[in-house]
N, C-alpha and C positions, 0 to 999 in steps of 0.2 A: 589785710585781705580785701579784695575788691569783690563785691557781689552785685550782680545786675539789679538795678533799683526797680523791682517788679511793681511796687506800689504806685509808681509814678505813671505807668502806662496802662491804665485800666479803663475800659469803656463803662462809665456809670458806676455809681456807688449803690449797693443794695440797701434798701430801707424797708422798714416794716410798714405795710399798708393795711394791715388788719389786726384786730385784737387777737392775741394769742390766748386760746382757751386754757383754763386749768385742766390738767390731764390727771384723771384719777383712775389708776389701774391697780397699783399695789401701794397701800398706805404705809408700808414699812420703809420704802426707799425714797428719800426726799432730796430734791435738788432745786436750784433756783434758776429761772430763766429771765434775764433782763428784757423788759418790753420797752423799746426805745421811745416811741411816740407818747406813751402813757406816763413815763417817768416813774414807774414803780417796779418792784420785783415780785413776780408771781411765783408761787410754789407749784412744783409739778412732781408727780411720782414717776419713777423710772421703771418701766416693766422689765423684769428679768435681770436688770443690771444692779448689782448690790455693792459695788466696790468704789463708788465715788464718795470721797470723804468730804462732808460738808461741815466746816467748823461752826461751833456755837457763836463765835465772834465773826460777824459778816465782813469785818475789815481785816481778818487774819490773812497774812500773805501766804499764798500757795503758788505752786508751779513756777518757782524761781528760775530765771535764766538770765544769762549775761553774754554780751558780745563786745568784741573790740571795736573801738571807734578811733582808729589811729593809735599811735604810741602814747598819746597823752589824754586819751578819752576812753570812756566806757559807757556802754548802753546797758542799763540794769532794768529788768522787767519782772513784774509779779502780777498775780491775779487776785481779785477779791470777789466774794459772792454778792457784795453790794457796792454800789458806786460810792467812791470816797466823797466826803463832804466838800473837799476842795481839791485842786490839782495836786497830783502826787509829788512828793519830795522824798529825799532820803537824807539821813545823817550819816556821815562817813568820817573815817580817820585811819590811823596806822595801827591801832590796837582795838580789840573788841570792847574794851572797857572805857575808851575815851574817843568819842565821835564828835569832834568840835566843829566840823564843817557841815553846811547844809546846802543842798542843791537849790537851783533857781526854779521857780514856777515856770519861767519862760522856756526851759528845756524839758518840759514834761507834757504828757498827755494821758488821758484815760479814755479808752475806746471799747466798744462792744459791737455786736451785730445781732440781728433778730433772733437767731436760735441759740446764741451763746448762753451757757450756764453762768458765766462770770464776766467781770470787767477786766480788761487788759491795761495795766498801768506801766507806762514807760518813762524813764528818766535818763537823760544824757548828762553824764559827768564830764567836765572839761578841766583843763589845766592840771592834770595829774602828772606824776612822775612815771617815766617808762619803766617797765619791768619791776614794778613795785607792788607789794601786797597791800591791799586796803580791806577794811571791814566796813559794813554798812547795814543800816536798819531802815526799813520802809516807814513812811509816815503812817500813823495810827496803828502801828504794830506794838506788841508788848516788848518788854525789855529783853526777852530771851530770843527774839527773832532777829538774829544777827547773822549775816552772810559775808562771804569774802570773795575776792577776785585778785588776780595779779594782772597788771596791765601788760600790753603787748611790748615786745622788744622793738627798739628802734631799727629802722633800716640801716644797715651798716654794722650792727652788732653781730659779729661772727662767732659768738659762743655756741657750741654744739647744743642741740636740744632735740626733743622727740615730740611728735604729735600723734594723735589717734584719729583714724578715719572709719566711719561707718556709713553704709548706704542701705536703704531698705530695712530700716529698723522699726518694728512695730510693737504694739502692746504685748506684754508678756503676762501670763497668768490665766485665770479661769475664763476670761472673756477674749483671750488672744492666743498666742502661742503657748501651749501647755502640754501636759502629758496625754491629752486626748484630742481628737480631731472630729470634725463632722464628716458626713458621707461625701467622699470625693477628695478630701484633703489628705495631706501626707506629712511625713517628717515631724511627728510630735517629739517633744523633749522626752528623754528617758527619766524615770523617777529619780529625783535628786540631782538631775543634771544642771550644772551651772550655765546660765544663759548669758547673752552678750552684755546686757546691762550690768549684771553681777560681775562679770569678768572685767569690765572696764573699771569698776569700783575696786576690785581686788588688786589689779595691776595698774595703778594710777600714776605711774611715773612718766606722765606726758603733760604737755603744757596747755593744749586746748583740744577740743573735740570738733572735728570737721564732719558735717553731715550733708552731703550733696543730694538731698531729695528722698522722698518717700518716708514720711515721718508719721508714726502712730498707726497708719492703716485703718483709720476710723471708717473709711468708705467700704471696708469689708463687712460692715454690720449686716448688709443684705445677703452677702454670700454665706456668712455664718448662720443667718436665719434659714436660708434656703437649704443648707446642708444639715439642718437640725442641731446646730451647735448652740444657738440661742433659741430655744424652742418656744418661748412665751412672748415673742415679738411679732409684729406685723409691719407691712409697709407703712401704715399710718403711724406706727410708733417710731419710724425711722429717724426723724429729725432729732429726737432727744436721745435715742440710742447712739447715734453718730456722735453727738456732743459728749455723752458720758464716756465713750471709748477714748475720745481725745483727752478728757480730763484725767482719766486713769493713767494714760501714758505719760502725760506731763508730770503727774505726781510721782510716777516711777523714776523719771529722769532727774527729779529735783536733788537727790543726794549728790549727783554729779554736777548738774548745771548750776547749783547754788554755790559752787566753789571754783568752777573753771568756765572759761568762755566756751560757748556752744555756737559755732558758726554754721549756719544752715543755708540751703538753697532749695528751690522748689522741685518736686518730682510730680509725676502724673497723679499720684494718690493724694495730692493736696488740692486737686482741681475742683472736685465736686463730691456729692454724697454717694455717687454710684460710679466708681471707677474701678470696681473690683472684679470685673470680668464675669458678671452674672448675666446670663442670657435671658432675654425677655423683658429687660428693664433698660432704661436709659436715663439721661440727665433730666428728663421731664418730670421725674418723680421728686426731684430736689426742690425744696421750697426756698424762698429768699433767705440768704444767710449761708447756704451750703452749695453755692456755685461760685465760679470766678475767683477761685483761690481765696475766698473771703476769710476763712479761719486762719490760714497762713499769714495773710497780710495784716490781720489784726493782732495775732499772737506774737509775731517776731518783728524786731527792728535790727537791720543789718547795716554795716557801715559803707553804703554806696558812695555818698558824697565825701566822707572823710578820707576814703582811700583813693580818690581820683588823683590827689596830688601827693600822697604819701603812702605808697604801696608797701606791704610786707610786714613780716614778723621776723626780725633779725635777718637770717640768711635767706629767707624765702619770700617770694611775692606770689601768694595764691590768687588765682582768678577763678570766678565762678559764674559763667554765663547761665541764664535761666534754663534755656533749652526746652521749655514746655509751652511756648507760645502757640504751638499747633493744636493744643487742646481746645475743644469746642467751647469750653467754659472760659476762655480767655487766659490771660489778658491779651489785648490786641493793641500793639504800638504802631508807630509809623513804619513804613517799609525800610528795611535794613537798619532799624534803630539799634537792635542788639548787636549786629555785626559791627556797626560803626563804633558803638560803645566799647566792644572788645578790642578792636584795633587801637583805639585811642588809649585804652588802659595798658595794653602791652607795649606800645611804643614809648610810653612814659616811664617804663621801668629803668632805673639806673643799675645796670648789671654789675657795676663795680661795687656798689653798696649791697645789691640784692642779686647774688649770682644765680640762685635757684628760682625758676618760675614754674609753678605747678598749676595746672588748670583742672577744673572739675566740672563736668556736665553730667546730667543724670543718666543719659542713654549712651550705650557703647556702640561703636561701629567696627571695632576689631575684636571679635568674640566668636567662639565656636558655638554659635546659636543664632538667634534672630538679631540682625544688625540694624542700626538706625542709619540707613543710607542718606536720608535727608540731613541728619546731623553732620555726617561726613562731608557732604557737599557744602554745607554752610560754614563749617569751622575748620576742617583739617588743613587747608592751605594757609589759613591765618596762623594757626598754631605752629605750623612748620616755618612759616616766614619769619616769625618772631622768636624762633629757637626755644620754644617751650620745652622744658626738660621731661616732664611727666604729665600725662593726661589720665585723670582718675574718673571712673564712672561706676554705676551700679545697674539697677533696673532688671538685669538678668540675674537671677538669684543663685549665683555660683561665684567661685573665685577663679579668675584666670589672669595669668601674667603673660604678656605678649612681648615679643622682641621689638626694639625700636623700629619704626616703620613709617613710610610715607607713600601714599597712593598705591598701596598694595605691595611695595618693594621693601623687603627687610634690609636694614642697615647691616652691611657686612661686618662692621665693627662690633655688632651686638651691644653689650653694655660697656665696652671699653672705648670710651670717647665717641659715641655715635653722634651723627649730625641730625638724625631724625628723632622725634619725640618717642618716649617710652610709654606704653599703654598698659594700664592695669584696671581690671573690672573686679569689684568686690561687692556683690549684692547679697552676701550670705549672712548678714547680721541677724536675721530671724524675724518672722512675723507669722500670723495665723496660717497663711497658705504654704509655709515651708520653703523648700528649695526647688530649683528648677533642675533640668537634666541637660548636661552637655551633649553635643552631637557625638554619635558613636565614634566617628573619626575626627580628631581635633584638627583645627585649621593649621596649615603649614607654618603660620607665624606664631602659634602657641608655644609657650615654653614651660608652663606649669598650669595645672587646672584641677580644681577640687569641687565636687558637687554633692558631697556626703556629710559635710560638717558645717556648723554655724561658726562664724568667726568675724574678726575685725582686723584692720590694718594698722600696723605700727610703722611710722615713717621716722627714721633717724637721720638727722642732718649733722654729719660729723664735722664738716668744714665746707669750703667752697667747691671742693672737687669730688667728694664722696657722699652719696646718699644711699641708705639701705632701706628696703621695704621688707617687712615680715608679715606673713599671714598667721594670725594668732587664733588657734582653736579655742573657742569660748569655754568649752566643757572642762578643759584642764590647763589652759594657758600654754599648751605646747605650740612651738613654732613649726608649722607644717611646710612652710616655704620661705626661703630667704634669698634675696638677691641684692647686689650692690652695683649702683650705677657710678661710673667714673667719668668726669668731664675734665679735660686737660685745660686748665686755666690758672692764672696766677692769683692766689688769694691776697686780698688786701689785709694789711696788718694795721 
């Protein structure tokens, strides 16, 4: 998978230029805030937020996540509430009871930022076997803290497989999407309703999770406060409420992301502390640490460099341009930097080895709602030029499947060997603000649309000619829409 290297093109690095005060509001709820320049960990009480788990052992690994780094590498990451005494390493092997290999300090880093509650520890493992299961334990962790991953398939491996896709997935529970909402919000969960995170766990017959933007929705803290959903907070509390929502979400995801690769890209809700559509406030309320995609860039490591010469996961070559450079919070690269990166990435795909090329960007331009015309102007001709098969997006909190299309013209072949890319939007994974509403009259290119159910996408790659997309309703696992794309090409044996 190729992911635009967002961390390389950022103006400035945010640093702490003043002492963080101890915050004493509620003595019951305790979390830690690293203070970079002072080199110690301060304790802070979190107003109204009771669900951040702080382990007694400050080196206990939490928020486990993993990402492919080519077919012979893996990026493994975890957080700790205190800085590790030395650069992070992991022990790893082929069984949970025998971990004879140790990673190198040279392929590791531990990073944080001014408002973070934790330290982000990242280790790159190399010289692994493709499509092989490994077990690993972080340094300074107890004997029971063992996690697992399966490495990526090699390009040219045409074995059928399935992947899951979610976009716009936020915190679930008392401080996020739940059975109640604040004033002005909608689409709460029904009592006992299975949410998308639970659905992904229950139906886990997929190889990796692809998440093209809008992760956690921590920037909705202000909207939740204004709507009376978080009644005991204020704007002054915002920086640590924001961080606590992030921590809760990453904890929720750990049962999934500690076993499978989680491939992510940026969305607008990773930009800063106030991107939640709350009137009367703007990014000026965000303190250092909560602008410029800082949390995203510290928390995740994606395989930008590894994938430039070895695209793909078996049958597919996923590409994920960032698409959020227009946010006022940055990042700001050179002119046409992302466009040139995308062109270079796509032209280097060996379609004999990697027949399917799937692109994901956060914002859609073929949708029965508000379209991103700037995205269309930037990317559509490139995706069509390089014969991208499927373009996936979210941002609009609905599901909509569109006919293969280019420049507003529907391919007459529809899904039977079209020459134009197929477009699917699925921003219905679920978060505090619920779902959006489709236009009363669907666009002429629309083929299926749902705005009443939370759900995720299942992509099944059968061979080099057939790909099936299913929209899975999270509440009961029912498939509400299914469609298969056929491409007339000769499969390599």
